[in-house]
N, C-alpha and C positions, 0 to 999 in steps of 0.2 A: 135580702133576707130581713124580716122585721126585727125590731129590737127585742120583742118578747120571745121570738123564736130563737134568736141568738142566745139570750139569757137561759132559756130552757136547755139548749144544746150544751152550754158550758156546765150547767148543773149536772146534766146526765153524764157527761164525760168525766167530770171530777168524781161523781158518785161511783163510777165504775173503776176508779183508779186511786190517785193520791188524795182525793178529797175524803174518801172513805177511810183511808189510812190515817188521815188527820183526826177523824172522829174517834177511831180506835185508840189513837195515841192520847187523846184527851181523857178518855176513860182510864187508860193505863196509868197516866200520871196521877189521876185522882186516887186510884187504888194504892199506888206507891206511897202517896202522902198520908194515906190513912193508916199505914203500918207504923209500928213503934220504932223499928230500926230506921236509921237515916238513909238517904238516897245512895250515899257512897257504899253502903253495906249491901245494897241490892244489885242484881245482875240482869243485864239484857243481852241475850244471845241472838246474834243476827242470822247466822246460817247454821242450822242444826240438821242432823240426820232424821229422815222421815221413816226409816225402817231398818231393822237389823239385817235384813236380807240385802245383799249388795245390789242385785239386779233391780229389786223393788225401789231401793233408795235412789238409784240412778234414774229410774223412770219417773219417780215422784219429783225429783229435782228438775228434770228436763221438762216435765209437764208444767211445773210451777213457773218456769221461765217463759214457756210458750204462752200460758194463760195470762201472765202479767203483761205480756207485750201485745195482747189483743187490743187494749185501749189505744196503744200507739198506732196500730194499724188502722183503727177507726179514725183517729185524728188525721192521719195521712189521707185517708179516703175523704174526710170532710173538707180538708183544706186543699186537696189536689186541684191544681189549676192548669188548664191546657196552655195558658199563656206563660206559665212558669213551671216547666217540666223539671223532673229530677228533684222533687221536694223543694223547689224554689220558694214556695209560699212559707216554708219553715226556715229558709236560709240555710239549707243543708244540701250540699251537692259536692261533687268531687273535683271542683275546678281549682282548689287551692289546698290540696292535702298537705304539702310540705309546710306551708305557712301555718295552716290550722294545727298541725301536729306540734310544731314548735310552740305555738301559743298555748296549746293544751298542756304541754310539759311545764311551761311557766306558771300556768294557773294551778297546776297540781302542787308545785312548790310553794306558791303564794298562799294557798289555802291549807295545804297539808301540814306544813311545819308549825305555823302558829296554832293550827287546830289541835295538835298534840299537846302544846303548852297549855291551851285553854282547857283541854280535857283534864290534864294533871291538876290545874288550879281548881277546876270545878269539883274534883274529888276531894281536894283539901278543904274546900269550903262546904262540902256535903250538899252540893246542888246538882251533882252529876252521878249517875249510876255507873257501876263497873260494866263496861261494854266488852263482850266477848265476840269478836268478829266472826269466828267460826268454831263450830263444835262438830263438824262433819267427821264421820269415820274415815280412816285412811285407806284409800284404794288407789289403783293406778289412775283413776279418772278424777281424783279429788282436786288436784291443782287446776286442770282444765275446767272443771266444773266451777271452781271458785272464780276463775277468770271470766267465765260465762255469766256468773251471777253478778260480778262487778260491772260487766258490760250491760247487762239487763238494767241495773240500777241507773247507770249513766244515761242510757237511751230513754227509759221510762220517765225519769224525773225531768230531764232537760227538754225533751220533746214536748211534754205536757205542761210542766210548770212554767217553762220559759217560752218556747216556740209557739205552742198553741194559745196560751193565754195572751201573749203579746198580740198575736194575729187577731183574736176575737175581741179582746178588750179595746184595741184600737178602733175596731169597727163600731164599738159601742160608744166611742168618743172620749175614753179615759186618756188622761195625759200620760206621758212616758213615765214620770216619777210616781204617779199613782199606781201604774201597772207594776213598776219595780217594787214598790212597797207591798202591794197585795201579794205578788208571787213570793216575796221574801217571807212574809208572815205565814203563808201557806206552807212553804218549805220548812220553816222553823217548827210549825205546829205538827206536821207529820213525823218530826224527829223528837217530839216532846217526851216520848216514852223513855228517852235517854236521860231525861232530867232537864233542868233549866240551863245548864251549861251547853247541852246539845241544842237547845232552842236558840240560845244566843249565837253560838257558832254558825249554825245553819242560816240564821237570819242575816248575819254578815256575809256569808257565802252567797245568799240570794241577792243581796245588794250589789255585790261585785259582779256576779254573773249577769244579773239583769242589766247593769250599767254597760258592761262590755257588749252584750247582745244589742242593746239600744244603739250603741255607737257603731258596731260593725255589721250587724245583721247576720252574723255567722254563728250557727248553732254547733258546728263540728268541734271547735275548740272547747266548748263547754262539756260536750259529751266525752271528749278525749281526756280532759282534765279530771272530770268526775270519775271516769273509769280507772284512770291511773291511781287516784287516791284510794279507791276501793280495792284495787288489786294489791297495792302495797299493804293495806290494812288486812285483807283477807289472807293473802298468801304469806305475808311476812309476820303475821301475828305470833306463831309459835316461836320464831327466832327472837322477836321483840320481847316476848315474855321472859325469855331466858336472860336477856341483858337488862331489862327494865322492869322487873317483877313488881316492885313497890309502886312505881309510877302508873303501871297498868292495872294495879289493884290486886296483885297476887304475890304472895310470899312463898317461894319454892323451897 
């Protein structure tokens, strides 16, 4: 494949997924900075109800998950290699699930615990907005849906931001550290709607995840770690607010 075609493919894939999220995030932070109140006084809600009707909300949430995973399916299609079946081109297969799961748990702890401290510091410095992980109405399917939303985020971001970009940018001749830096900046940018603390935290996360992927070629631990972090944030949020209301930005 020619260099121009590869570049065009990358642009199109990003425009259909996290690249467009990054552009929206840049506009969002510009709007936030234009307001008189500081960033810590503003709120970003990650998962919210789409309808007051239970069945419609369920369908909207489900369709949202499916539609956001279409770019992942496209990436798998583009990178599929008969020589490396079972997503071998992305470093994602089922040959080491035990080791990958353990590594994912370690990554979740490594990123998640300092991330909470950085979030609290960012709010104190007025560089981070108050993040509400979920505002879904409570139904029997709410927790399973939050788990599905966390898995969606883990798959979408790690497959495209890490696996896909590493594969294609290597073909374009970029060095490993150049790729790590580029995907880290991209990851940080599409989280910029959370403020500059969110930007910094996700940039560091990108550096760590990118370095680990460059060393191991394994995408599964990154997806597992990312998913665990989001599950804890989404499902554990109501409990966390009751114990740490001021840290999370709420006084009950």
